[in-house]
MDAnalysis code that builds the backbone (N, CA, C; Angstrom):
import MDAnalysis as mda
import numpy as np

u = mda.Universe.empty(696, n_residues=232, atom_resindex=np.repeat(np.arange(232), 3), trajectory=True)
u.add_TopologyAttr("name", ["N", "CA", "C"] * 232)
u.add_TopologyAttr("resid", np.arange(1, 233))
u.add_TopologyAttr("resname", ["UNK", "UNK", "UNK", "UNK", "UNK", "UNK", "UNK", "UNK", "UNK", "UNK", "UNK", "UNK", "UNK", "UNK", "UNK", "UNK", "UNK", "UNK", "UNK", "UNK", "UNK", "UNK", "UNK", "UNK", "UNK", "UNK", "UNK", "UNK", "UNK", "UNK", "UNK", "UNK", "UNK", "UNK", "UNK", "UNK", "UNK", "UNK", "UNK", "UNK", "UNK", "UNK", "UNK", "UNK", "UNK", "UNK", "UNK", "UNK", "UNK", "UNK", "UNK", "UNK", "UNK", "UNK", "UNK", "UNK", "UNK", "UNK", "UNK", "UNK", "UNK", "UNK", "UNK", "UNK", "UNK", "UNK", "UNK", "UNK", "UNK", "UNK", "UNK", "UNK", "UNK", "UNK", "UNK", "UNK", "UNK", "UNK", "UNK", "UNK", "UNK", "UNK", "UNK", "UNK", "UNK", "UNK", "UNK", "UNK", "UNK", "UNK", "UNK", "UNK", "UNK", "UNK", "UNK", "UNK", "UNK", "UNK", "UNK", "UNK", "UNK", "UNK", "UNK", "UNK", "UNK", "UNK", "UNK", "UNK", "UNK", "UNK", "UNK", "UNK", "UNK", "UNK", "UNK", "UNK", "UNK", "UNK", "UNK", "UNK", "UNK", "UNK", "UNK", "UNK", "UNK", "UNK", "UNK", "UNK", "UNK", "UNK", "UNK", "UNK", "UNK", "UNK", "UNK", "UNK", "UNK", "UNK", "UNK", "UNK", "UNK", "UNK", "UNK", "UNK", "UNK", "UNK", "UNK", "UNK", "UNK", "UNK", "UNK", "UNK", "UNK", "UNK", "UNK", "UNK", "UNK", "UNK", "UNK", "UNK", "UNK", "UNK", "UNK", "UNK", "UNK", "UNK", "UNK", "UNK", "UNK", "UNK", "UNK", "UNK", "UNK", "UNK", "UNK", "UNK", "UNK", "UNK", "UNK", "UNK", "UNK", "UNK", "UNK", "UNK", "UNK", "UNK", "UNK", "UNK", "UNK", "UNK", "UNK", "UNK", "UNK", "UNK", "UNK", "UNK", "UNK", "UNK", "UNK", "UNK", "UNK", "UNK", "UNK", "UNK", "UNK", "UNK", "UNK", "UNK", "UNK", "UNK", "UNK", "UNK", "UNK", "UNK", "UNK", "UNK", "UNK", "UNK", "UNK", "UNK", "UNK", "UNK", "UNK", "UNK", "UNK", "UNK", "UNK", "UNK", "UNK", "UNK", "UNK", "UNK"])
u.atoms.positions = np.array([
    [57.129, 160.853, -150.714],
    [57.774, 162.076, -150.634],
    [56.427, 163.071, -150.217],
    [55.999, 163.155, -151.172],
    [54.732, 164.245, -151.362],
    [53.836, 164.011, -150.456],
    [53.765, 162.280, -149.935],
    [52.810, 161.707, -148.570],
    [52.933, 162.689, -147.550],
    [54.163, 162.546, -147.262],
    [54.990, 162.617, -146.122],
    [55.123, 164.563, -145.973],
    [55.093, 165.397, -147.149],
    [54.778, 166.475, -147.164],
    [53.428, 167.238, -146.777],
    [52.720, 166.389, -147.589],
    [51.172, 166.880, -147.268],
    [50.828, 166.342, -146.100],
    [51.245, 165.222, -145.298],
    [50.949, 164.586, -143.767],
    [51.554, 165.880, -142.695],
    [52.670, 166.661, -143.661],
    [53.235, 167.859, -142.170],
    [52.622, 168.795, -142.420],
    [51.917, 169.007, -143.545],
    [50.880, 170.664, -143.794],
    [49.914, 170.338, -143.105],
    [49.116, 169.311, -142.874],
    [48.166, 168.642, -142.386],
    [48.188, 168.830, -140.647],
    [49.208, 168.212, -140.219],
    [49.003, 168.497, -138.894],
    [49.596, 169.951, -138.109],
    [50.283, 170.387, -139.333],
    [50.630, 171.982, -138.902],
    [49.528, 172.723, -138.864],
    [48.661, 172.402, -139.937],
    [46.779, 173.610, -139.567],
    [46.496, 173.103, -138.340],
    [46.136, 171.498, -138.273],
    [45.721, 171.149, -136.750],
    [46.269, 171.683, -135.839],
    [47.476, 171.857, -135.809],
    [48.328, 172.072, -134.687],
    [47.808, 174.154, -134.496],
    [47.275, 174.152, -135.569],
    [47.272, 175.939, -135.441],
    [46.161, 176.166, -134.736],
    [45.080, 175.311, -134.767],
    [43.306, 175.370, -134.176],
    [43.596, 175.555, -132.796],
    [43.338, 176.833, -132.191],
    [43.393, 176.525, -130.371],
    [42.308, 175.509, -130.392],
    [42.507, 174.815, -129.083],
    [41.401, 173.991, -128.320],
    [40.513, 175.372, -127.508],
    [39.555, 175.462, -127.630],
    [38.264, 176.312, -127.019],
    [38.732, 175.877, -125.409],
    [38.336, 176.397, -124.438],
    [38.734, 176.048, -122.495],
    [37.125, 176.073, -122.481],
    [37.174, 175.018, -121.461],
    [35.626, 175.187, -121.120],
    [36.001, 175.073, -119.502],
    [34.905, 176.488, -119.163],
    [34.954, 177.006, -117.984],
    [33.484, 176.608, -117.268],
    [33.389, 176.654, -116.227],
    [31.811, 176.734, -115.142],
    [31.463, 177.625, -114.875],
    [30.189, 178.385, -115.220],
    [29.621, 179.676, -114.877],
    [29.217, 179.255, -113.626],
    [30.670, 180.288, -112.552],
    [30.089, 180.098, -111.329],
    [28.868, 181.019, -110.923],
    [28.420, 181.600, -111.951],
    [26.885, 182.647, -111.317],
    [25.815, 181.861, -111.319],
    [25.798, 180.316, -111.293],
    [24.616, 179.286, -111.332],
    [24.244, 179.196, -109.697],
    [25.633, 179.383, -108.976],
    [25.072, 178.915, -106.943],
    [24.306, 180.304, -106.657],
    [24.715, 181.661, -106.866],
    [23.901, 182.614, -106.091],
    [22.254, 182.390, -106.851],
    [22.270, 182.285, -108.149],
    [20.889, 182.124, -108.763],
    [20.061, 180.868, -108.237],
    [20.680, 179.660, -108.022],
    [20.040, 179.070, -107.684],
    [19.087, 179.445, -106.297],
    [20.557, 180.264, -105.280],
    [19.788, 180.222, -103.990],
    [18.561, 181.263, -104.118],
    [18.913, 182.261, -104.878],
    [17.477, 183.279, -105.292],
    [16.338, 182.466, -105.248],
    [16.208, 181.397, -106.204],
    [15.285, 180.837, -106.737],
    [14.879, 180.080, -105.504],
    [15.684, 179.547, -104.791],
    [15.240, 178.826, -103.742],
    [13.985, 179.565, -102.588],
    [15.173, 180.561, -102.247],
    [14.145, 181.430, -101.202],
    [12.846, 182.387, -102.197],
    [12.674, 182.603, -103.365],
    [11.343, 182.587, -103.635],
    [10.488, 181.751, -103.352],
    [11.235, 180.349, -103.665],
    [10.330, 179.438, -103.930],
    [10.044, 179.127, -102.349],
    [10.253, 179.248, -101.162],
    [10.256, 179.339, -99.681],
    [9.193, 180.080, -99.695],
    [9.322, 181.342, -100.216],
    [8.359, 182.338, -100.097],
    [6.772, 182.357, -100.111],
    [6.708, 181.289, -100.921],
    [5.469, 180.174, -101.250],
    [4.931, 179.343, -100.568],
    [5.758, 178.939, -99.761],
    [5.381, 177.571, -99.306],
    [4.947, 178.399, -97.547],
    [3.660, 177.810, -97.191],
    [3.144, 178.112, -95.975],
    [3.095, 176.979, -95.078],
    [2.926, 177.154, -93.911],
    [2.332, 176.216, -92.537],
    [1.038, 176.755, -92.759],
    [0.008, 175.733, -93.001],
    [-1.102, 175.953, -92.690],
    [-1.887, 176.574, -90.969],
    [-2.498, 176.990, -91.247],
    [-3.114, 177.566, -89.956],
    [-4.860, 178.023, -90.344],
    [-5.252, 178.486, -88.802],
    [-6.441, 179.103, -89.067],
    [-6.710, 179.444, -88.015],
    [-6.389, 181.141, -88.032],
    [-6.312, 181.959, -86.980],
    [-7.221, 183.425, -87.405],
    [-7.764, 183.929, -86.358],
    [-8.209, 185.199, -86.720],
    [-7.483, 186.310, -86.771],
    [-6.970, 187.358, -87.741],
    [-5.911, 188.117, -87.442],
    [-6.876, 189.284, -87.518],
    [-6.045, 190.711, -87.210],
    [-6.387, 192.071, -87.453],
    [-5.915, 193.041, -88.219],
    [-6.271, 193.766, -88.633],
    [-5.084, 195.018, -89.535],
    [-5.349, 196.096, -88.903],
    [-3.894, 196.583, -88.320],
    [-3.345, 197.329, -87.345],
    [-3.120, 199.041, -88.642],
    [-3.577, 198.494, -89.825],
    [-3.272, 199.579, -90.521],
    [-4.365, 199.175, -91.454],
    [-4.479, 200.382, -92.836],
    [-5.377, 199.988, -94.007],
    [-3.881, 199.264, -95.180],
    [-4.723, 198.240, -95.847],
    [-3.494, 197.168, -96.290],
    [-4.368, 196.905, -97.662],
    [-3.261, 196.402, -98.602],
    [-3.743, 195.748, -99.719],
    [-3.769, 194.430, -99.867],
    [-4.500, 193.423, -100.144],
    [-4.342, 191.990, -100.465],
    [-3.611, 191.686, -101.927],
    [-2.317, 191.614, -101.978],
    [-1.730, 190.942, -103.119],
    [-2.010, 189.422, -103.883],
    [-1.938, 189.544, -105.354],
    [-2.276, 188.248, -105.910],
    [-0.757, 187.155, -105.656],
    [0.275, 187.589, -105.283],
    [1.043, 186.684, -104.973],
    [1.898, 187.277, -103.723],
    [3.079, 186.648, -103.009],
    [3.232, 186.757, -101.369],
    [4.437, 187.930, -101.857],
    [4.708, 188.464, -102.746],
    [5.736, 189.554, -102.823],
    [5.545, 190.935, -103.073],
    [6.923, 191.670, -103.089],
    [6.322, 193.451, -103.072],
    [5.461, 193.682, -104.716],
    [6.066, 192.965, -105.548],
    [6.045, 193.135, -106.990],
    [4.841, 192.586, -107.437],
    [3.831, 191.862, -106.448],
    [2.250, 191.174, -106.720],
    [1.524, 192.578, -107.116],
    [0.484, 192.000, -107.416],
    [-0.856, 192.905, -107.948],
    [-1.437, 193.100, -106.667],
    [-2.328, 194.426, -106.682],
    [-3.232, 194.928, -104.982],
    [-4.307, 193.794, -106.101],
    [-5.287, 193.425, -104.860],
    [-6.625, 192.931, -105.372],
    [-7.618, 193.423, -104.618],
    [-7.333, 193.597, -103.274],
    [-8.408, 193.637, -102.427],
    [-7.995, 194.792, -101.689],
    [-8.732, 195.602, -101.155],
    [-8.301, 196.760, -99.984],
    [-9.084, 196.151, -98.581],
    [-8.407, 196.380, -97.418],
    [-8.302, 195.827, -96.376],
    [-8.287, 197.177, -95.183],
    [-9.504, 197.572, -94.495],
    [-8.990, 198.760, -93.652],
    [-8.664, 198.323, -92.312],
    [-8.106, 199.545, -91.574],
    [-7.740, 199.465, -90.441],
    [-8.780, 198.622, -89.281],
    [-8.275, 197.644, -88.663],
    [-9.448, 197.001, -87.588],
    [-10.067, 196.513, -88.306],
    [-9.936, 195.777, -89.529],
    [-10.747, 194.496, -90.253],
    [-10.477, 193.431, -89.537],
    [-10.997, 192.507, -89.729],
    [-10.701, 191.151, -89.232],
    [-10.657, 189.913, -90.482],
    [-9.584, 189.627, -90.413],
    [-9.219, 188.011, -91.644],
    [-9.120, 187.249, -91.193],
    [-9.152, 185.912, -92.038],
    [-8.946, 184.519, -91.512],
    [-7.604, 184.342, -92.522],
    [-6.830, 184.230, -91.508],
    [-5.417, 183.964, -91.496],
    [-5.324, 182.518, -91.933],
    [-5.098, 181.912, -93.230],
    [-4.843, 180.479, -93.363],
    [-3.244, 179.977, -93.757],
    [-2.160, 181.037, -94.034],
    [-1.060, 180.404, -94.395],
    [0.005, 181.343, -93.368],
    [0.967, 180.664, -92.556],
    [2.316, 181.567, -92.442],
    [3.477, 180.952, -92.836],
    [4.832, 181.874, -92.622],
    [5.821, 181.357, -92.729],
    [6.867, 182.739, -92.383],
    [7.809, 182.222, -92.644],
    [9.315, 183.252, -91.929],
    [9.400, 184.662, -92.747],
    [8.484, 184.802, -93.935],
    [8.982, 185.969, -94.828],
    [7.426, 187.346, -94.932],
    [7.541, 188.161, -95.805],
    [7.022, 189.160, -95.501],
    [5.587, 189.225, -95.601],
    [4.920, 188.068, -96.543],
    [3.749, 188.195, -96.435],
    [3.041, 186.428, -95.872],
    [1.832, 187.113, -95.099],
    [1.100, 185.888, -95.062],
    [-0.278, 185.633, -95.956],
    [-0.856, 184.204, -95.566],
    [-1.984, 184.027, -96.356],
    [-3.188, 184.004, -96.121],
    [-4.409, 184.999, -96.741],
    [-5.445, 184.824, -95.834],
    [-6.563, 184.795, -97.268],
    [-7.594, 184.246, -96.515],
    [-8.608, 183.709, -97.221],
    [-10.178, 184.718, -96.936],
    [-10.740, 185.479, -98.547],
    [-11.976, 186.205, -98.249],
    [-12.958, 185.422, -98.903],
    [-14.131, 185.152, -98.614],
    [-14.977, 184.789, -99.490],
    [-14.459, 183.640, -100.486],
    [-13.757, 182.893, -99.902],
    [-12.921, 181.463, -101.076],
    [-11.794, 182.062, -101.410],
    [-11.470, 183.122, -101.488],
    [-10.357, 183.498, -102.542],
    [-9.366, 183.712, -101.490],
    [-7.759, 183.557, -102.055],
    [-6.673, 183.778, -101.889],
    [-5.933, 185.254, -101.583],
    [-5.530, 185.493, -100.932],
    [-4.976, 186.971, -101.252],
    [-3.610, 186.523, -100.110],
    [-2.824, 188.156, -100.492],
    [-1.373, 187.776, -99.732],
    [-1.197, 189.247, -98.769],
    [-1.271, 189.233, -97.389],
    [-0.951, 190.555, -96.959],
    [0.445, 190.559, -96.331],
    [0.507, 191.668, -96.289],
    [2.606, 192.277, -95.190],
    [2.100, 191.670, -93.766],
    [2.707, 190.984, -93.418],
    [2.976, 190.123, -91.921],
    [2.821, 191.405, -90.873],
    [3.816, 192.718, -91.370],
    [3.602, 193.827, -90.417],
    [2.554, 194.266, -90.295],
    [1.488, 194.274, -91.346],
    [-0.042, 194.989, -91.577],
    [-0.871, 194.492, -90.745],
    [-0.907, 193.186, -89.869],
    [-1.909, 192.553, -89.107],
    [-0.772, 192.038, -87.914],
    [-2.095, 191.742, -86.811],
    [-1.776, 191.256, -85.499],
    [-2.670, 190.219, -85.389],
    [-2.219, 188.956, -84.478],
    [-2.925, 188.358, -83.683],
    [-3.979, 188.204, -82.424],
    [-2.896, 189.671, -81.995],
    [-3.368, 189.756, -80.598],
    [-4.848, 191.116, -80.876],
    [-5.939, 190.436, -80.478],
    [-6.955, 191.287, -80.411],
    [-6.767, 192.056, -79.361],
    [-5.682, 192.215, -78.396],
    [-5.730, 193.236, -77.230],
    [-5.093, 194.223, -77.617],
    [-4.016, 194.358, -78.725],
    [-3.502, 195.254, -79.359],
    [-4.433, 195.849, -80.206],
    [-5.151, 195.499, -80.785],
    [-6.425, 196.335, -81.180],
    [-7.253, 197.122, -80.494],
    [-7.590, 196.764, -79.383],
    [-8.532, 197.102, -78.054],
    [-7.861, 198.362, -77.760],
    [-6.295, 198.258, -77.503],
    [-5.522, 199.298, -77.217],
    [-5.606, 200.199, -77.986],
    [-5.386, 199.611, -79.150],
    [-5.101, 201.129, -80.394],
    [-6.497, 201.872, -80.472],
    [-7.735, 201.179, -80.316],
    [-8.934, 201.651, -80.234],
    [-8.939, 203.029, -79.261],
    [-8.568, 202.415, -77.954],
    [-8.831, 202.949, -76.824],
    [-7.709, 204.562, -76.677],
    [-6.876, 204.502, -77.052],
    [-5.852, 205.734, -77.355],
    [-6.123, 206.306, -78.445],
    [-6.819, 205.882, -79.803],
    [-7.416, 206.985, -80.617],
    [-8.584, 207.449, -79.927],
    [-9.180, 206.794, -79.145],
    [-10.602, 207.701, -78.771],
    [-10.295, 208.555, -77.823],
    [-8.760, 208.340, -76.810],
    [-8.554, 209.267, -75.884],
    [-8.109, 210.594, -76.503],
    [-7.470, 209.975, -77.727],
    [-6.812, 211.387, -78.411],
    [-7.887, 212.245, -78.886],
    [-8.869, 211.644, -79.572],
    [-10.041, 212.201, -80.082],
    [-10.775, 213.154, -79.185],
    [-10.949, 212.569, -77.918],
    [-11.486, 213.409, -77.064],
    [-10.589, 214.605, -76.660],
    [-9.543, 214.367, -76.852],
    [-8.996, 215.472, -76.465],
    [-8.896, 216.815, -77.283],
    [-9.110, 216.589, -78.881],
    [-9.199, 217.188, -79.591],
    [-10.366, 217.903, -79.373],
    [-11.166, 217.254, -79.312],
    [-12.738, 217.946, -79.265],
    [-12.894, 218.736, -77.861],
    [-12.140, 218.720, -77.027],
    [-12.067, 219.855, -75.961],
    [-11.926, 221.187, -76.294],
    [-12.467, 222.064, -76.044],
    [-12.352, 223.287, -76.167],
    [-11.623, 224.429, -75.266],
    [-11.314, 223.933, -73.930],
    [-11.147, 224.437, -72.773],
    [-11.403, 225.640, -72.156],
    [-12.911, 225.548, -72.649],
    [-13.803, 226.761, -72.315],
    [-14.071, 226.539, -70.718],
    [-13.701, 227.248, -70.094],
    [-14.027, 227.716, -68.651],
    [-15.097, 228.712, -68.318],
    [-15.702, 229.251, -69.276],
    [-16.367, 230.532, -68.804],
    [-18.411, 229.625, -69.120],
    [-19.199, 230.560, -69.330],
    [-20.480, 229.940, -69.221],
    [-20.790, 228.954, -70.378],
    [-22.138, 228.377, -70.060],
    [-22.345, 227.150, -71.248],
    [-23.554, 227.429, -71.624],
    [-24.122, 227.439, -72.669],
    [-25.020, 227.424, -73.187],
    [-25.965, 226.132, -72.559],
    [-27.644, 226.619, -72.084],
    [-28.446, 225.581, -71.625],
    [-29.850, 226.321, -71.736],
    [-30.822, 225.260, -71.899],
    [-32.359, 225.618, -71.980],
    [-32.509, 227.131, -70.843],
    [-32.359, 226.844, -69.873],
    [-32.325, 228.141, -68.860],
    [-31.479, 229.134, -69.077],
    [-30.382, 229.223, -69.592],
    [-29.369, 230.355, -70.120],
    [-29.461, 230.045, -71.633],
    [-30.266, 230.837, -72.016],
    [-30.707, 230.990, -73.801],
    [-29.944, 231.577, -74.221],
    [-28.893, 232.978, -73.798],
    [-28.210, 233.402, -74.855],
    [-26.571, 233.339, -73.956],
    [-25.695, 233.320, -74.065],
    [-24.521, 233.457, -73.619],
    [-23.450, 234.144, -74.433],
    [-22.047, 234.238, -74.025],
    [-21.382, 234.393, -74.716],
    [-20.131, 233.543, -74.702],
    [-19.990, 232.989, -75.542],
    [-18.821, 231.979, -75.404],
    [-17.692, 231.741, -76.225],
    [-16.601, 230.746, -76.655],
    [-15.388, 230.856, -77.084],
    [-15.476, 231.738, -78.266],
    [-16.454, 231.485, -79.273],
    [-16.432, 232.035, -80.413],
    [-17.276, 233.722, -80.709],
    [-17.923, 233.524, -79.507],
    [-19.069, 234.666, -79.717],
    [-20.249, 234.368, -78.997],
    [-21.088, 235.180, -79.283],
    [-22.534, 235.396, -78.728],
    [-23.181, 233.931, -79.342],
    [-23.789, 233.283, -78.344],
    [-24.852, 231.652, -78.717],
    [-25.840, 231.663, -78.401],
    [-26.729, 231.395, -79.288],
    [-28.182, 231.181, -78.837],
    [-28.326, 229.738, -79.525],
    [-29.865, 229.135, -79.173],
    [-30.242, 227.719, -79.753],
    [-31.448, 228.008, -80.255],
    [-31.234, 226.961, -81.478],
    [-32.719, 226.822, -82.184],
    [-33.118, 225.306, -82.134],
    [-34.627, 224.705, -82.434],
    [-34.798, 223.656, -82.476],
    [-35.710, 223.332, -83.555],
    [-35.364, 222.910, -84.879],
    [-35.899, 222.634, -86.050],
    [-35.463, 221.034, -86.568],
    [-36.650, 221.009, -87.561],
    [-36.323, 219.702, -87.959],
    [-35.117, 219.894, -89.176],
    [-33.929, 218.858, -88.720],
    [-32.686, 218.684, -89.263],
    [-32.520, 218.049, -90.848],
    [-33.626, 217.277, -90.969],
    [-33.134, 216.858, -92.335],
    [-33.021, 217.511, -93.364],
    [-33.502, 218.342, -93.876],
    [-32.775, 219.569, -95.392],
    [-31.258, 219.748, -94.596],
    [-30.770, 220.092, -93.589],
    [-29.760, 220.581, -93.111],
    [-28.396, 219.162, -93.297],
    [-28.915, 217.958, -92.975],
    [-28.231, 217.004, -92.770],
    [-28.324, 216.650, -94.166],
    [-28.885, 216.725, -95.140],
    [-29.230, 216.429, -96.737],
    [-27.936, 217.339, -97.130],
    [-28.166, 218.763, -96.998],
    [-27.133, 219.581, -97.696],
    [-25.724, 218.899, -97.693],
    [-25.196, 218.850, -96.113],
    [-24.078, 218.239, -95.254],
    [-23.912, 216.928, -96.040],
    [-24.663, 216.232, -96.686],
    [-24.496, 214.836, -97.376],
    [-23.959, 215.057, -98.645],
    [-24.662, 216.065, -99.503],
    [-24.245, 216.545, -100.687],
    [-22.728, 216.958, -100.619],
    [-22.439, 217.608, -99.523],
    [-20.756, 218.301, -99.321],
    [-19.927, 216.981, -99.228],
    [-20.638, 215.628, -98.923],
    [-19.606, 214.764, -98.912],
    [-19.529, 214.005, -97.270],
    [-20.209, 214.944, -96.232],
    [-20.379, 214.292, -95.173],
    [-20.778, 212.676, -94.716],
    [-20.315, 212.230, -94.138],
    [-21.710, 210.650, -94.039],
    [-21.351, 210.869, -92.504],
    [-21.224, 211.593, -91.795],
    [-21.004, 211.553, -90.180],
    [-22.519, 211.244, -89.904],
    [-22.968, 210.234, -88.960],
    [-24.236, 209.954, -88.209],
    [-24.659, 211.658, -87.427],
    [-25.910, 211.515, -87.549],
    [-26.635, 212.628, -87.066],
    [-27.223, 211.713, -85.941],
    [-27.268, 212.421, -84.632],
    [-27.498, 212.006, -83.646],
    [-27.886, 212.998, -82.445],
    [-28.553, 212.836, -81.588],
    [-28.919, 213.840, -80.161],
    [-28.014, 213.435, -79.233],
    [-27.313, 214.399, -78.767],
    [-26.588, 213.685, -77.477],
    [-27.945, 213.929, -76.189],
    [-26.970, 213.636, -75.071],
    [-28.178, 213.020, -74.129],
    [-28.298, 214.395, -73.446],
    [-27.479, 215.436, -73.827],
    [-27.813, 216.789, -73.219],
    [-28.926, 217.526, -74.154],
    [-29.438, 216.754, -75.325],
    [-30.072, 217.413, -76.077],
    [-29.453, 218.455, -76.936],
    [-28.151, 218.049, -77.393],
    [-27.729, 218.800, -78.557],
    [-27.684, 217.979, -79.653],
    [-27.521, 218.771, -80.989],
    [-27.734, 217.739, -82.141],
    [-26.602, 217.768, -82.557],
    [-26.438, 216.729, -82.972],
    [-24.739, 216.405, -83.404],
    [-24.964, 215.341, -84.752],
    [-23.601, 215.892, -85.371],
    [-22.830, 215.138, -86.290],
    [-21.809, 214.412, -86.373],
    [-21.615, 213.729, -86.124],
    [-20.750, 212.924, -86.144],
    [-20.338, 213.129, -84.304],
    [-19.063, 213.410, -84.377],
    [-18.171, 213.995, -82.886],
    [-18.712, 215.593, -82.430],
    [-18.994, 215.947, -83.781],
    [-19.683, 217.622, -83.441],
    [-20.392, 218.318, -83.562],
    [-20.990, 219.227, -82.519],
    [-22.060, 220.146, -82.247],
    [-22.540, 220.612, -83.488],
    [-23.949, 220.514, -83.988],
    [-24.206, 221.463, -85.234],
    [-24.193, 222.609, -84.899],
    [-24.061, 223.791, -85.898],
    [-24.447, 224.997, -85.472],
    [-24.678, 225.731, -86.708],
    [-25.599, 226.685, -86.699],
    [-25.969, 227.968, -87.783],
    [-24.544, 229.105, -87.587],
    [-24.483, 229.555, -88.530],
    [-23.198, 230.787, -88.347],
    [-23.374, 231.896, -89.519],
    [-22.360, 232.454, -89.729],
    [-22.330, 233.346, -91.073],
    [-21.756, 232.616, -92.048],
    [-21.773, 232.081, -92.918],
    [-21.474, 231.330, -93.703],
    [-20.279, 232.137, -94.935],
    [-20.210, 233.752, -94.640],
    [-19.090, 234.121, -95.187],
    [-17.863, 233.898, -94.018],
    [-18.327, 233.752, -93.152],
    [-17.086, 233.841, -92.030],
    [-16.530, 232.226, -91.673],
    [-17.769, 231.835, -91.635],
    [-17.289, 230.169, -91.328],
    [-18.149, 229.582, -92.052],
    [-17.848, 228.775, -93.657],
    [-18.510, 228.458, -94.922],
    [-18.380, 226.751, -94.008],
    [-19.899, 226.342, -94.144],
    [-20.268, 225.025, -94.199],
    [-18.983, 224.061, -94.289],
    [-18.879, 223.049, -92.805],
    [-17.970, 222.047, -92.973],
    [-16.905, 222.758, -92.000],
    [-16.814, 224.044, -91.363],
    [-15.621, 224.652, -90.847],
    [-16.430, 224.303, -89.245],
    [-14.845, 223.984, -88.620],
    [-14.922, 223.579, -86.961],
    [-14.701, 224.525, -86.282],
    [-15.523, 225.038, -85.373],
    [-15.379, 226.084, -84.547],
    [-15.818, 225.895, -82.866],
    [-15.172, 226.593, -82.044],
    [-15.556, 226.241, -80.935],
    [-16.670, 227.213, -80.263],
    [-17.206, 226.097, -79.709],
    [-18.480, 226.339, -78.640],
    [-18.425, 226.228, -77.448],
    [-19.494, 226.709, -76.606],
    [-19.604, 226.303, -75.245],
    [-19.556, 225.033, -74.715],
    [-20.428, 224.477, -75.901],
    [-20.875, 222.823, -75.535],
    [-19.951, 221.919, -76.646],
    [-18.447, 222.430, -76.803],
    [-17.988, 221.395, -77.511],
    [-17.134, 221.872, -78.712],
    [-16.652, 221.169, -79.348],
    [-16.086, 221.259, -81.049],
    [-17.475, 221.117, -81.579],
    [-17.675, 222.301, -82.931],
    [-19.203, 222.358, -83.163],
    [-18.551, 222.539, -85.183],
    [-19.568, 222.144, -85.526],
    [-19.492, 222.137, -87.265],
    [-20.549, 222.936, -87.932],
    [-19.912, 223.763, -88.904],
    [-21.070, 224.630, -89.078],
    [-21.613, 224.156, -90.450],
    [-23.391, 223.900, -90.107],
    [-23.872, 223.445, -90.862],
    [-25.284, 223.940, -91.934],
    [-25.558, 225.271, -91.083],
    [-26.520, 225.777, -91.546],
    [-26.387, 227.743, -91.120],
    [-27.292, 228.479, -91.480],
    [-26.819, 229.899, -91.518],
    [-28.459, 230.205, -91.048],
    [-28.399, 231.531, -90.840],
    [-29.332, 232.415, -90.424],
    [-29.782, 233.601, -90.196],
    [-30.709, 234.522, -90.382],
    [-31.293, 235.850, -90.325],
    [-30.252, 236.621, -89.724],
    [-29.722, 235.752, -88.091],
    [-28.961, 236.388, -87.169],
    [-27.789, 237.244, -87.781],
    [-26.978, 236.209, -88.536],
    [-25.990, 236.403, -89.033],
    [-25.472, 237.732, -89.695],
    [-26.464, 238.542, -90.278],
    [-26.692, 239.869, -90.874],
    [-26.179, 240.845, -89.649],
    [-26.936, 240.705, -88.524],
    [-26.604, 241.540, -87.558],
    [-25.304, 241.052, -86.580],
    [-25.254, 239.854, -86.569],
    [-23.953, 239.635, -85.887],
    [-23.211, 238.687, -86.338],
    [-22.232, 238.628, -87.289],
    [-21.693, 237.522, -88.359],
    [-20.745, 236.775, -86.960],
    [-20.438, 236.987, -85.938],
    [-19.933, 236.181, -84.924],
    [-20.897, 235.188, -84.186],
    [-21.932, 235.583, -84.012],
    [-23.147, 234.512, -83.774],
    [-23.110, 233.206, -84.155],
    [-23.082, 232.365, -82.808],
    [-23.595, 230.809, -83.162],
    [-24.745, 230.319, -82.755],
    [-25.556, 229.975, -83.766],
    [-27.040, 228.994, -83.467],
    [-26.268, 228.081, -83.441],
    [-27.148, 227.480, -82.013],
    [-26.297, 225.668, -81.639],
    [-27.808, 225.256, -81.478],
    [-27.707, 224.066, -82.586],
    [-29.165, 222.954, -82.805],
    [-29.254, 222.312, -82.108],
    [-30.228, 222.466, -80.913],
    [-30.746, 221.423, -79.896],
    [-31.997, 220.969, -80.273],
    [-32.722, 220.158, -79.309],
    [-33.946, 219.349, -79.003],
    [-34.468, 220.081, -77.934],
    [-34.185, 221.490, -77.683],
    [-35.084, 221.986, -76.398],
    [-36.043, 222.906, -76.849],
])
């Protein structure tokens, strides 16, 4: 009798214990797809082509936006493309090291680069125009009234003036234009009243857009005068 009672209690206790349900985690499928997608981003079809930067860009250590910037590329740089795929980043080689560039920042078509350069040059030349229709300073016309006021010219060594501009951070090349006008980059070099036109200011002259690099005694009596640097 006691054995039967003990067995009944034991069976009753066991039946009171619920059996845990086993459910499948349905989140595994999308996680697997994400992992597979990420793996594909790291798979590249080998190639050996020259690509060109259409904008400034950074080369990353992995082909993902979260990658760390490793190297800087400038617009129009040529790079050796070593791997392509259907994703956002392509593989390039620089000095034996691998980097990853956004596909949208490069082109394989050199003509695209040439067109971009020509458009930029045309825009630059347009910006340099003064739309001045009056007299133009020349060796024979030594003094004129130009778009900014009286203009004269002077011919002195420019090493010291260029050195001052370098100290201000201007690294544009110094050169002499075909008509004998001394240039700093794209701009005519002029002396002016530094209180009115500080060094580095861009002003209109009869010979084109000018950059103020110097000053002179004339500025005290005529603050609007420009003295243009020439080889005349």
